[in-house]
N, C-alpha and C positions, 0 to 999 in steps of 0.2 A: 504493501499499498503506498502510496506517495507520502510526503510528509507535507503539511501545509503550514507549518507553523513558520512565520517569517519575524526574526527579529528584530528588537527597537532599534538597532543600529542600522539595520537594512533600510526601514522606513524613514530614518532621519535624514540617511546618506541620498537615495535615491533622486529627489528633486533637484539636486545640482551634481550627481555624479558624472564625472566624465565630460563635462561640459558645462560653459557658456555661454550668453549670446557671443561674445568676444570670440572665443574658441571655436563657437560652430558657424562664426562668419569665417574666421582662418582657415578651418577644415574644410569648409564650401570651394572657397578661394584655391585652396590647392590642390583638390580634386578639378578645377576649372582647368588648371595650368596642364596637369598630367593628360587631360583628356581633351586638349585644346584641337588635336588635330582628328582625333576620332569621330566615328559617325555610329549608327546603333545597328551595325547589319547583322542579321542573324548568322547564326552558324550553318555549317552544311547541311544538318538536318530540319533547319529551318522553322523549327518548335513542333516539327511535323511527329504524328504518333509513334510511337516504338511497339514494335510488336509484343501483344499483350498487355499493355498499359492503356488505360482508358484515362482520359481527361476531361474537366470540366470547369467551367468557372461557376463558383457557388457564392453564396451570401451567410455570413455568420454576425451576430449581434449588431449590424449595421456596417459591417464592414464588408470587403469583398477579396475573393483570392482564386488560384488557380490549383485545383485539388487532382492531383496523378494519382491512380491505385494501379498498385501492382497487380498480375493475373494471379497469384492465389494468396493467403492470408499474408498480412503483412507483418515483416520482421520488428519493425519498430516503428516511428513516425519523427518526420521533421517538419519544423517552421523554415521553410525555405525565404530567405530576402534578397530582394533584387538591388542590382547596381543602379549609379544614379538616372540610368535612364528611365528605370521604372520596368513595369511587368511585362516585359515584351518578350518577343517568341526566342530568344536565346534564353531567356531565364526560364521559360516554360519548357523548354527543349532539356535543361539542366534538370528542371523537377520530373521530365521523363525520364531521363536517365536514372535518377535517383530511385523512381518508381519501378524502373527494370530491374535493378538491384535488390528489390525487393522492401522497397519504404514507401509508406504514405506519406506522399510530400505534398504538403500545403505550401503555395508559395502566396506569400501575401502581396496585396495591391497598396502599397503606399502612397500612392499617386491619385487614387479612384478613379481609374480608369484611361488615364492618361499615360501616353507612351511618347518621351522627350525625342525628337527626329533631329536635335541641335543641340550641340555643348550649350548654347547657351540656354537653350529652354531647360535642359536639363538641370541646370544651375540654379534657374528660378524657382524649380520643383523644389528640389533638394532643400533649397534656403527656406523656402513656405512650409514644409513638412517638419523641418527642424526647428522653426521658430515655435510648433506648437507639440511641446514634448509631451503633455497629458494625452493629446491624441494617438502618438507613436504609442506610448506606453501601452493606454487603453487598447489597442490594435495587435499588438505584440501578445498580452496577456488572452484575447479574445480567440487568437490565431490556438494559442495554445488549449484554451478551456474548450474548444470545438474538437481538438485531436482526443482531447482527455475524455470530454464527455460523449458528445453525439458520434464521434467515432470510435469512443473506448480502447483507445490505445493507453498500454501501461507503460510504456517507453517511448518518451519525446526529446528529439534533442532539438537543436537551431544548427543554419548554415548561411552563410551570407557571403556578398563579395563585394569590395568598394564601401559603398555606404551600409550596404547590407551586413558585409563584416562588421562595420561597426555595431550596428542594431543587432549582430548575433551574440556581439558580446553585451549589447546591453540588454536582450534576452535574459541572459545567464544573471545578471544583476538584480534585473526585477523578478526573478524564481531563481535563485540560490538552492532552494531545497527540492525544489520540483523537478528540473530542466535534466536530466541524464547526461546530456554531453553537448559540446558546442564547437564548431568549426567556422572559423577567421580568415575569410580570404582577403590580405592587404587592408584592413580596415582601421580605422583609428583607435586607439588602444587607451587603455586606463591604467596609470602606472603606481597611484597610489596605494601602498598596502594595504593602509585601511579601508578603500574603499573595495578591493579586492577580497578582503580577509572573508567575506560570508560565503564566498565561492565554493563549491562542494565537487562539481561535474568534471571529470577529463576535459580538457581542452586542447585541440590541435589549432595552431598558429600557420600561415602560409603564406609569404612575403616573396617581395622582390629586392635583392641587395642593392639595385638602381633606383629604387622609388622615392622618389625624393619629397611626395606626403606622406609618406610614411616611412619616418627614417630609422635606418637599422637600430641606431643607439636607442631609439623607443621600444622598438621591439624586443631588444636584449633587457631593459628595464622591466617591463611586463614579465617577460621570462624570467629573471630572476627573482622577482617579487612573489611571483606564484610557486617557484622551488622553494623559497623562505619559508613560506606559508605553509607547504607540505602538498600542494597541491599537484595533481598529475598533470603537466603540460608538456607538450612535444610543439616544438617550433621548428619549422622549416624554411630556411632562408637561400634561395637560388641566387646566387653573386650575379651574375649577370642579367637577371630580370628585372624589369620595371615594373610601375603600377600596371593592372590590369592585363599582368602577361597570358592568363588564361582566359581570354575573351577573345574569340578568332576575329572580331570585327575591329578590336585595337589595333594602333600603330605597334605595339609592343607585345604582340601576339608571340610565345612562342611555343612552338608545338609540343617539342618533347619536355620543356617543365612543366606545360600545361598537364601533358599525360602523365607526368611522373606523380604531379602535385592530387591528381584524379584518383589514381590508384593508391594512393596513400590516405587519401580522404575514405575511401571504400573499404581497406584495411582497419582504419581507425574506427571508422562505425562499427564494423564487424565484429570490432573486439569490445569495444565501450559502451554502443549502443543497444546493437542487435543481441549481445550476449549479457544478459543481467549482473 
């Protein structure tokens, strides 16, 4: 049975955990610089159906997302969080790939149905979304509750890329006693040990050594803080990779690093999420 007790410390920290208005603006601008030459072109599969996987847009508690179901009984469930482009074909494709690996994957729509087609619009959408943290938190909690309740899933994790990587960590901080695993692809990190102290779940972090928006120094601070707290954390840094190296539509896409990162993700989920 999942633990539902949330400590007073967590309740006090969450309104400001990991960000302020100024730091949110800095983060948004950093992502704008990293994605300045990118466009949200879908990957090779274009979000198309994967054999044995069914997907549909669903509504839950006033929010919406894309739910991908595996062919058989799910091994576990994942809250999937999109990049700054929004819930587009690429992210639906990633949800389908997770479902093909046996996971019930709920890709949340943080932009209420809009998909950015230019870096300028993505910047506007990300900035507007991050300015309403209460709604962000409510959506992440609602997605978890949908997987736990109506979908009756006993083990639930989170995964996100870029903007979604930061929100994957945010989900862990919101649900430190409930979430069973978290995967962060090059998302903004919290490095204050006091803020990280409530975390209990295993965490996989995947980063690029050339990422100017998420410096390796902050990645190592995050890793050191979690290790000092006794948390299970696995950090992988691809020295020659930049931000968003796993997205085929980006100018810094690195197929070999992306493939290795994906296999590490599947191995991590199999060990820490699918297996109690």
